[in-house]
C-alpha atoms as a printed R data frame, in Angstrom:
   type eleno elety resid chain resno      x       y       z
1  ATOM     1    CA   UNK     A     1  6.275 -14.289  18.745
2  ATOM     2    CA   UNK     A     2  4.835 -10.841  18.310
3  ATOM     3    CA   UNK     A     3  2.116  -9.377  20.443
4  ATOM     4    CA   UNK     A     4 -1.117  -7.734  19.373
5  ATOM     5    CA   UNK     A     5 -2.302  -4.249  20.280
6  ATOM     6    CA   UNK     A     6 -3.228  -5.445  23.814
7  ATOM     7    CA   UNK     A     7  0.173  -7.044  24.385
8  ATOM     8    CA   UNK     A     8 -1.185 -10.539  24.102
9  ATOM     9    CA   UNK     A     9  0.618 -13.287  22.226
10 ATOM    10    CA   UNK     A    10 -0.511 -13.824  18.626
11 ATOM    11    CA   UNK     A    11 -1.457 -17.330  17.502
12 ATOM    12    CA   UNK     A    12  0.234 -18.960  14.515
13 ATOM    13    CA   UNK     A    13 -2.979 -18.564  12.610
14 ATOM    14    CA   UNK     A    14 -3.036 -14.765  13.280
15 ATOM    15    CA   UNK     A    15  0.556 -14.454  12.194
16 ATOM    16    CA   UNK     A    16 -0.105 -16.417   8.938
17 ATOM    17    CA   UNK     A    17 -3.190 -14.270   8.276
18 ATOM    18    CA   UNK     A    18 -1.230 -11.057   8.772
19 ATOM    19    CA   UNK     A    19  1.617 -12.371   6.552
20 ATOM    20    CA   UNK     A    20 -1.009 -13.151   3.865
21 ATOM    21    CA   UNK     A    21 -2.436  -9.611   4.062
22 ATOM    22    CA   UNK     A    22  1.113  -8.121   3.894
23 ATOM    23    CA   UNK     A    23  1.861 -10.167   0.717
24 ATOM    24    CA   UNK     A    24 -1.449  -9.149  -0.804
25 ATOM    25    CA   UNK     A    25 -0.725  -5.459  -0.166
26 ATOM    26    CA   UNK     A    26  2.804  -5.741  -1.512
27 ATOM    27    CA   UNK     A    27  1.511  -7.382  -4.712
28 ATOM    28    CA   UNK     A    28 -1.092  -4.680  -5.070
29 ATOM    29    CA   UNK     A    29  1.428  -1.915  -4.642
30 ATOM    30    CA   UNK     A    30  3.925  -3.492  -7.021
31 ATOM    31    CA   UNK     A    31  1.251  -4.062  -9.658
32 ATOM    32    CA   UNK     A    32 -0.143  -0.584  -9.234
33 ATOM    33    CA   UNK     A    33  3.271   1.028  -9.535
34 ATOM    34    CA   UNK     A    34  3.993  -0.923 -12.733
35 ATOM    35    CA   UNK     A    35  0.528  -0.039 -14.076
36 ATOM    36    CA   UNK     A    36  1.120   3.663 -13.466
37 ATOM    37    CA   UNK     A    37  4.608   3.561 -14.910
38 ATOM    38    CA   UNK     A    38  3.631   1.688 -18.084
39 ATOM    39    CA   UNK     A    39  0.161   2.958 -18.878
40 ATOM    40    CA   UNK     A    40 -0.931   6.123 -20.635
41 ATOM    41    CA   UNK     A    41 -2.670   7.576 -17.620
42 ATOM    42    CA   UNK     A    42 -3.236  11.233 -16.864
43 ATOM    43    CA   UNK     A    43 -1.828  12.489 -13.547
44 ATOM    44    CA   UNK     A    44 -5.396  12.549 -12.139
45 ATOM    45    CA   UNK     A    45 -5.951   8.903 -13.173
46 ATOM    46    CA   UNK     A    46 -2.679   7.892 -11.538
47 ATOM    47    CA   UNK     A    47 -3.695   9.616  -8.348
48 ATOM    48    CA   UNK     A    48 -7.004   7.729  -8.453
49 ATOM    49    CA   UNK     A    49 -5.072   4.442  -8.696
50 ATOM    50    CA   UNK     A    50 -3.143   5.463  -5.633
51 ATOM    51    CA   UNK     A    51 -6.394   6.320  -3.818
52 ATOM    52    CA   UNK     A    52 -7.677   2.888  -4.651
53 ATOM    53    CA   UNK     A    53 -4.538   1.227  -3.286
54 ATOM    54    CA   UNK     A    54 -4.778   3.390  -0.123
55 ATOM    55    CA   UNK     A    55 -8.458   2.347   0.262
56 ATOM    56    CA   UNK     A    56 -7.581  -1.351  -0.117
57 ATOM    57    CA   UNK     A    57 -4.677  -0.996   2.331
58 ATOM    58    CA   UNK     A    58 -7.015   0.475   4.942
59 ATOM    59    CA   UNK     A    59 -9.403  -2.423   4.397
60 ATOM    60    CA   UNK     A    60 -6.565  -4.889   4.971
61 ATOM    61    CA   UNK     A    61 -5.028  -2.946   7.871
62 ATOM    62    CA   UNK     A    62 -7.646  -0.730   9.569
63 ATOM    63    CA   UNK     A    63 -6.163   2.166  11.562
64 ATOM    64    CA   UNK     A    64 -2.812   2.008   9.837
65 ATOM    65    CA   UNK     A    65 -3.173   5.104   7.658
66 ATOM    66    CA   UNK     A    66 -0.011   6.624   9.071
67 ATOM    67    CA   UNK     A    67  2.009   3.521   8.112
68 ATOM    68    CA   UNK     A    68  0.712   3.748   4.501
69 ATOM    69    CA   UNK     A    69  1.620   7.431   4.375
70 ATOM    70    CA   UNK     A    70  5.152   6.726   5.679
71 ATOM    71    CA   UNK     A    71  5.906   3.595   3.632
72 ATOM    72    CA   UNK     A    72  3.979   3.637   0.368
73 ATOM    73    CA   UNK     A    73  2.768   7.179  -0.332
74 ATOM    74    CA   UNK     A    74  6.302   8.585  -0.914
75 ATOM    75    CA   UNK     A    75  6.983   5.826  -3.444
76 ATOM    76    CA   UNK     A    76  3.795   6.669  -5.386
77 ATOM    77    CA   UNK     A    77  4.476  10.449  -5.164
78 ATOM    78    CA   UNK     A    78  7.978   9.932  -6.563
79 ATOM    79    CA   UNK     A    79  6.777   7.708  -9.399
80 ATOM    80    CA   UNK     A    80  4.037  10.131 -10.408
81 ATOM    81    CA   UNK     A    81  6.387  13.091 -10.182
82 ATOM    82    CA   UNK     A    82  8.981  11.346 -12.394
83 ATOM    83    CA   UNK     A    83  6.459  10.005 -14.895
84 ATOM    84    CA   UNK     A    84  4.727  13.350 -15.379
85 ATOM    85    CA   UNK     A    85  7.860  15.437 -14.949
86 ATOM    86    CA   UNK     A    86  6.418  17.192 -11.898
87 ATOM    87    CA   UNK     A    87  9.761  17.608 -10.170
């Protein structure tokens, strides 16, 4: 069983809730990446989609901005660079 920020044991309910938030974020990221790839967006509109995803991620996981920047931001940057030939 994982511990929380204070080193205390997490309850099963807390673990289930975090798993639910992780799945929600993954679905949002997957949907947003597909939307950017398949839609006729401008680069600025695509960046606004990413900002919306970042905002929702921070609502789901407060204080985890660095994790978003390490895990998801590079995927979005790569997609936008490839789609708009910004390489």
